C-alpha positions in Angstrom: 92.1 74.8 86.3 93.8 72.1 88.7 91.8 68.9 88.9 90.3 68.4 92.5 92.6 65.0 93.3 95.8 66.7 92.3 98.2 67.7 95.4 97.7 71.4 96.1 100.9 73.6 95.6 102.4 74.7 99.0 102.8 78.4 99.8 103.1 80.3 103.4 104.3 83.3 105.2 107.4 83.2 107.5 108.0 85.6 110.2 108.4 85.8 114.2 106.2 86.3 115.7 103.6 85.0 113.1 100.4 84.0 114.9 98.6 87.1 114.4 98.8 86.8 110.5 95.7 87.0 108.2 97.7 85.7 105.1 96.2 82.3 105.0 92.8 83.7 105.2 93.6 86.2 102.4 95.3 83.9 100.3 92.6 81.1 100.9 90.1 83.7 99.4 92.1 84.5 96.7 92.6 81.0 95.5 88.8 80.1 95.8 88.0 83.2 93.7 90.8 82.4 91.1 90.2 78.5 91.1 93.8 77.9 92.3 94.6 74.6 94.0 96.8 75.6 96.7 97.7 75.5 100.3 99.0 78.4 102.7 100.5 78.2 106.1 102.1 80.1 108.8 105.9 79.5 109.7 107.4 80.8 112.8 110.9 81.1 112.2 113.5 82.8 114.7 116.0 85.3 113.1 118.9 83.1 114.1 117.2 80.2 112.1 115.9 82.0 109.2 118.3 81.1 106.3 118.2 77.4 107.2 114.5 77.0 108.0 113.9 79.2 104.8 115.8 77.0 102.5 114.4 74.0 104.2 110.9 74.9 103.3 111.8 75.1 99.8 113.4 72.2 99.4 110.5 70.2 101.1 108.2 71.1 98.4 107.1 75.1 99.0 106.7 77.1 95.7 106.9 80.4 97.4 106.5 82.2 100.5 105.8 85.8 102.0 108.2 87.3 104.3 107.4 89.6 107.2 109.0 91.1 110.3 111.7 90.7 111.2 113.2 88.7 108.1 112.7 91.2 105.1 116.2 92.2 104.9 117.6 89.0 105.7 115.4 87.4 102.8 117.3 90.1 100.4 120.6 87.9 101.4 119.0 84.6 101.0 117.7 84.8 97.4 119.8 84.2 94.2 118.2 87.4 92.4 115.9 90.2 93.2 113.6 92.5 91.0 114.3 96.1 90.5 112.0 97.2 93.3 113.5 94.7 95.8 116.8 95.7 95.0 116.0 99.3 95.5 114.7 98.4 98.8 117.2 95.9 100.0 114.4 94.1 101.4 111.9 91.1 100.1 108.8 90.3 101.3 107.9 87.6 98.5 110.1 84.7 97.3 109.3 82.7 94.1 110.8 79.4 93.5 111.5 79.5 89.9 111.5 76.6 87.1 115.5 76.3 87.5 115.1 75.9 91.6 116.6 79.4 91.9 114.9 81.9 94.2 113.7 85.2 93.4 113.0 87.9 95.8 110.4 90.8 94.9 108.9 93.6 97.2 105.2 93.9 97.0 104.8 96.3 100.1 105.2 99.7 98.2 102.6 98.5 95.6 100.3 97.5 98.1 100.5 100.6 100.1 100.1 102.8 97.0 97.2 101.0 95.7 95.5 101.1 99.1 96.1 104.8 99.6 95.3 105.8 95.9 92.6 103.5 94.9 91.0 102.3 98.0 91.3 105.7 100.1 91.3 108.0 97.2 94.1 110.1 98.5 96.2 112.4 95.9 100.0 112.4 97.4 101.4 114.8 94.9 102.9 117.9 96.3 101.8 116.6 100.0 104.2 116.5 103.3 104.8 112.8 104.2 106.5 111.6 107.4 107.2 107.9 107.9 108.0 106.6 111.4 110.7 103.9 111.4 113.5 102.9 109.2 113.4 99.4 109.1 112.6 96.9 106.3 108.8 98.1 106.0 110.0 101.6 105.5 112.8 100.2 102.6 109.9 98.7 100.9 107.6 101.7 100.6 110.1 104.7 100.1 110.3 104.2 96.2 106.9 104.1 95.3 106.0 107.3 97.7 109.0 109.2 96.0 107.2 108.1 92.9 103.8 110.1 93.6 106.0 113.3 93.9 105.6 114.5 97.5 106.4 117.9 98.5 108.4 116.9 101.5 109.3 113.4 102.7 110.6 112.7 106.3 112.1 109.5 108.1 112.0 109.7 111.7 113.3 106.8 113.6 114.4 106.1 117.3 118.1 105.9 116.0 118.8 109.0 113.9 121.9 107.2 112.3 119.7 104.8 110.8 117.2 107.1 109.4 119.9 109.1 108.0 121.6 106.0 106.5 118.3 105.0 104.6 117.8 108.6 103.3 121.3 108.4 101.9 120.5 105.2 100.1 117.6 107.0 98.3 119.3 110.3 97.8 119.4 109.7 94.0 115.8 109.6 93.9 114.6 112.3 96.4 116.3 114.6 99.1 114.7 112.7 102.1 115.1 114.3 105.5 116.2 112.3 108.5 116.0 112.6 111.9 115.0 111.4 115.5 111.3 111.1 116.8 111.7 114.0 119.1 113.5 116.2 116.5 110.6 116.0 113.8 109.2 119.4 112.9 106.0 120.9 111.8 103.9 122.4 110.3 101.3 119.5 110.2 102.0 116.5 107.6 99.2 115.5 105.1 100.3 111.9 105.6 101.9 110.0 108.5 102.8 106.5 108.0 103.8 104.3 111.3 106.1 101.8 109.8 107.6 100.9 113.3 107.1 97.9 115.4 105.7 99.9 118.1 102.0 98.6 117.5 103.1 95.0 118.0 105.0 96.1 121.2 102.2 98.2 122.4 104.1 101.3 122.5 104.2 104.8 120.8 107.3 106.8 120.4 107.5 110.2 122.1 106.3 112.5 119.2 106.3 116.6 119.5 103.3 118.6 119.3 102.2 120.3 115.9 102.4 117.2 113.6 99.1 116.4 113.2 95.8 118.7 112.0 92.5 117.9 111.0 93.5 117.1 107.6 96.2 114.8 108.2 95.8 111.0 107.2 97.5 108.8 109.7 98.0 105.2 108.6 99.4 102.1 110.5 101.3 99.8 108.6 100.2 97.3 111.2 97.0 95.5 111.6 94.7 93.8 114.0 91.6 94.1 115.9 91.0 97.2 117.9 93.0 100.3 118.0 97.2 100.4 118.0 99.1 102.9 120.1 99.7 104.9 116.9 95.8 105.0 116.0 95.1 106.0 119.5 97.7 109.0 119.3 96.3 110.0 115.8 92.7 110.1 117.1 93.7 112.0 120.5 94.9 114.5 117.8 91.9 114.8 115.8 93.6 113.5 112.7 91.2 113.3 109.5 91.6 109.9 108.7 93.0 107.2 110.7 93.7 103.8 109.1 95.5 100.7 109.9 97.1 98.3 107.3 94.2 95.9 106.2 94.2 97.3 102.6 98.0 97.4 102.1 98.1 93.8 103.5 95.6 92.4 101.2 96.8 94.7 98.1 100.6 93.5 98.5 99.0 89.9 99.2 97.5 90.1 95.7 100.7 91.3 93.9 102.2 88.3 95.3 99.5 85.9 94.1 99.8 87.3 90.8 103.7 86.6 90.9 103.3 82.9 92.0 99.8 82.1 90.2 100.1 84.3 86.9 96.4 85.4 88.1 95.4 88.8 89.7 92.8 88.5 92.0 89.9 91.1 93.0 90.7 92.5 96.4 87.3 94.1 97.2 85.5 91.0 98.9 88.6 90.1 100.6 88.8 93.8 102.0 85.1 93.6 103.1 85.6 90.3 104.8 88.4 91.6 106.7 86.6 94.8 107.5 84.0 92.6 109.3 86.6 90.6 111.2 88.3 93.4 112.2 
């Protein structure tokens, strides 16, 4: 355990915008629980400045960063090497400064989502119909872990269908993913619908056809925050069985990042309970 007089190790999260992030709160609780002497701060970096500013953070003393929208794919180009899951995703949400000063990129989004869906929410995903809205870096991070659950069908819908088809093709060796535009998604209703678009941050919900949600459907928004999002309001209006925001995924992926940085895996239940009270 670090001595109190030791200078704390520095970590943070980079994104744009970033003021809404709960990551400092989460990692602060993890550090206290695991007796780790560290600080964790927000860093708002615009896309054009990402590479320069991210490297500056590491040369100024940071030992690791989380990466959120819109930088996950740019982070994959920044690091010196990637883990297998980050390589598969071609998107990085966690960077570790290694002992030789090289940068290792990982992606903990997928394992974070699966742990929340299966361990926290008790969902069984095998042989279920899954629909993902959005084809950006967030979707890249969760595809392989969702495929590992052996769904009956997996569909990616996106505003621009060519991007959805390109992403589906990148994972064709793992699964025959269907890809289409939002308006072309077909029923019957899906067992799980995951919103991985930035629509909730922008206060918008894409136009979706009827017949995608039933009273047995679980609708999960990767976005998080107080109150409803456009996606959760849409899901509730269609009487989905369960409507969830991404608090659990946020905490579980953060716990995996914390483990990569510190070699200690924090318990997530107390943090989830605290966030539920605040949300």
